[in-house]
C-alpha positions in Angstrom: -18.2 -2.3 8.3 -15.7 -4.0 5.9 -12.6 -5.2 7.6 -9.5 -5.1 5.4 -6.4 -6.7 6.9 -2.9 -5.8 5.6 -1.3 -9.3 5.3 2.5 -9.7 4.8 2.6 -13.5 4.3 0.5 -16.5 3.5 0.2 -17.3 7.2 -1.0 -13.8 7.9 -3.6 -14.0 5.1 -4.9 -17.3 6.3 -5.1 -16.0 9.9 -7.0 -13.0 8.7 -9.5 -15.1 6.8 -9.9 -17.5 9.7 -10.6 -14.6 12.1 -13.4 -13.3 9.8 -11.8 -10.5 7.8 -13.7 -9.4 4.7 -10.6 -9.0 2.5 -6.9 -8.6 2.7 -4.3 -6.2 1.2 -1.3 -8.4 0.4 2.1 -6.8 0.6 5.6 -7.4 1.9 7.9 -5.5 4.2 5.4 -3.7 6.6 8.4 -2.0 8.2 8.7 0.4 5.2 5.0 0.8 4.6 4.8 -2.2 2.3 6.0 -3.1 -1.2 4.7 -5.4 -3.9 4.8 -9.0 -2.8 6.3 -11.8 -4.9 4.3 -13.4 -7.6 4.6 -16.8 -5.8 3.0 -15.3 -2.7 0.2 -13.7 -4.7 -0.5 -17.0 -6.5 -0.5 -19.1 -3.3 -2.8 -16.6 -1.4 -5.3 -16.6 -4.3 -5.3 -20.4 -4.3 -5.9 -20.8 -0.6 -8.2 -17.9 0.3 -11.9 -17.5 -0.6 -12.1 -13.8 0.5 -11.1 -11.0 -1.9 -7.4 -10.3 -2.2 -6.1 -6.8 -3.1 -2.4 -6.5 -3.9 -0.1 -3.5 -3.1 1.6 -2.2 -6.2 4.6 -0.3 -4.9 8.0 -1.2 -6.5 10.1 0.1 -3.7 10.0 1.9 -0.3 10.5 5.7 0.0 8.6 8.4 -1.7 5.8 8.0 -4.3 7.4 9.9 -7.3 8.3 7.1 -9.7 10.7 7.0 -12.7 9.4 5.8 -16.1 11.2 2.4 -15.5 9.5 2.0 -12.1 6.2 2.9 -13.7 6.6 0.2 -16.3 7.3 -2.3 -13.5 4.1 -1.3 -11.8 2.1 -1.8 -15.0 3.6 -5.2 -15.5 2.9 -6.2 -11.9 -0.8 -5.2 -12.4 -1.0 -7.3 -15.5 0.3 -10.3 -13.6 -2.2 -9.7 -10.8 -5.0 -9.7 -13.3 -3.8 -13.0 -14.7 -3.7 -14.4 -11.2 -7.3 -13.5 -10.6 -6.6 -10.8 -8.0 -9.6 -8.8 -6.9 -8.1 -5.4 -6.4 -5.1 -3.2 -6.8 -3.7 -0.8 -4.1 -1.4 1.9 -5.5 -0.6 5.6 -5.7 1.6 8.1 -7.6 2.5 11.7 -6.8 4.3 14.5 -8.6 7.6 15.8 -7.2 5.6 18.6 -5.5 3.4 15.9 -3.8 0.3 16.7 -5.8 -1.6 13.8 -7.4 0.0 12.4 -10.5 -3.3 12.4 -12.3 -2.2 11.2 -15.7 -0.3 8.2 -14.6 -2.8 7.3 -11.9 -5.4 7.3 -14.6 -3.4 4.8 -16.6 -3.0 2.5 -13.6 -6.8 2.6 -12.9 -7.6 1.9 -16.5 -5.3 -1.1 -16.8 -6.4 -2.4 -13.4 -10.0 -3.0 -14.5 -12.1 -5.0 -13.9 -10.2 -5.2 -10.6 -11.0 -2.7 -7.9 -8.6 0.2 -7.3 -7.6 1.7 -3.9 -5.4 4.8 -3.8 -3.1 4.2 -0.8 -1.5 6.4 1.8 0.4 8.4 -0.7 -2.7 10.4 -0.2 -1.4 11.5 3.2 1.4 13.5 1.6 -0.9 15.5 -0.7 -1.1 19.2 0.2 -4.7 19.6 -0.9 -6.6 16.4 0.1 -10.0 17.8 -0.8 -8.9 18.5 -4.4 -7.2 15.1 -4.6 -10.4 13.4 -3.4 -12.3 15.1 -6.1 -9.7 14.1 -8.7 -9.7 10.5 -7.6 -13.5 10.4 -7.8 -13.2 11.7 -11.3 -10.9 8.7 -12.0 -13.5 6.4 -10.5 -11.1 5.1 -7.9 -13.1 2.8 -5.6 -11.4 3.6 -2.3 -8.9 5.9 -0.6 -6.8 4.5 2.2 -5.7 7.3 4.5 -4.7 8.2 8.1 -6.2 11.6 7.7 -2.7 13.0 7.0 -1.6 12.2 10.6 0.7 9.6 12.0 -2.4 7.6 13.0 -5.9 7.5 11.8 -7.2 8.3 15.3 -5.2 11.5 15.3 -6.4 12.3 11.8 -10.1 11.6 12.6 -11.2 15.2 11.9 -10.0 15.1 8.3 -11.2 11.6 7.8 -14.7 12.6 8.9 -14.7 15.6 6.5 -13.6 13.4 3.6 -16.1 10.8 4.5 -19.0 13.3 4.6 -18.1 14.8 1.2 -17.2 11.6 -0.7 -19.8 10.7 -3.3 -18.5 7.6 -5.0 -15.2 6.7 -3.3 -15.0 4.9 0.0 -12.8 6.6 2.6 -11.0 3.8 4.5 -9.1 4.9 7.7 -5.8 3.1 8.2 -2.8 3.5 10.4 -2.7 2.7 14.1 -6.1 1.0 14.1 -6.3 -1.3 17.0 -8.8 -3.1 19.3 -8.7 -0.1 21.7 -9.9 2.4 19.1 -11.8 0.5 16.5 -15.2 1.5 17.9 -14.5 5.2 17.2 -14.4 4.4 13.5 -17.4 2.2 13.6 -19.4 4.8 15.5 -18.3 7.5 13.1 -20.0 5.6 10.3 -17.1 4.6 8.1 -17.8 1.8 5.7 -14.4 0.2 5.8 -11.4 0.0 8.0 -7.7 -1.1 7.4 -5.4 -2.7 9.9 -2.6 -5.3 10.2 -3.3 -6.8 13.6 0.4 -7.7 13.8 2.0 -9.8 16.5 5.5 -11.3 16.5 6.6 -15.0 16.6 9.4 -17.3 15.6 11.8 -15.5 17.9 15.4 -16.6 17.9 18.5 -15.1 19.5 20.7 -13.1 17.2 23.0 -11.9 19.9 26.5 -11.4 18.6 25.4 -11.6 15.0 26.0 -8.7 12.6 22.9 -6.9 11.6 21.5 -7.6 8.1 19.5 -4.3 8.1 20.9 -1.4 6.2 19.9 1.9 7.6 21.7 3.8 4.8 19.1 2.5 2.3 16.2 3.8 4.4 15.7 7.3 2.9 12.2 8.5 2.1 13.5 11.5 0.1 15.9 9.6 -2.2 15.9 6.3 -4.1 18.8 3.9 -3.9 20.1 3.0 -7.4 23.2 1.1 -8.6 25.7 3.6 -9.9 27.0 2.7 -13.3 30.3 4.5 -12.9 31.1 2.8 -9.6 30.4 -0.6 -11.2 32.5 0.3 -14.2 35.5 1.2 -12.0 35.1 -2.1 -10.1 34.9 -4.1 -13.4 37.9 -2.3 -14.9 40.0 -2.9 -11.8 39.5 -6.6 -11.8 39.0 -7.7 -15.4 
């Protein structure tokens, strides 16, 4: 079984390699499901690791229906990953009705080659997973990362098993809530790959009596935060 570790830093990536992981998915901000890491991080990880590095291409948190500007950013990030010698891309796009954005996913897969391509957990929002699986195989996607459309892969095991039994060319990789206490379920079920972060916390300091730097108003999965031109125009006019 291939072990893919979702690594959010250079230290995490090095720890995963040291522990025997087969490859990493490099991303930032695990708390929102991951976003594209910085180019500097990508470059340093590629320089210091000798196992395959796959990079998450997700320009922001929230839903997976992207504007044309966001799509252009994604394509440029893939080009930079190719230049950096990255081994694989992890991404996913949906229509506003949560069906697979076949046309634009096809473009991302094509520009990603010769890198591998994993369709990520946007799959878990798709209303007809069997149809989407067939479409992704048509696009020659290498892997689908999914929790079986449940909050954890263990809870979604029935769908995962169904997808795994019908998949012809695309590896079904369970991910979400995979831990030491349940890993054997996935091994015994015959999955070829598994995805986990193995996260622990360190570098603790006291922030008592400090104002929070987190912004809950920006954490909306059904909307995208964008600078409002009219608001900025009013501010500029009031002070210039």
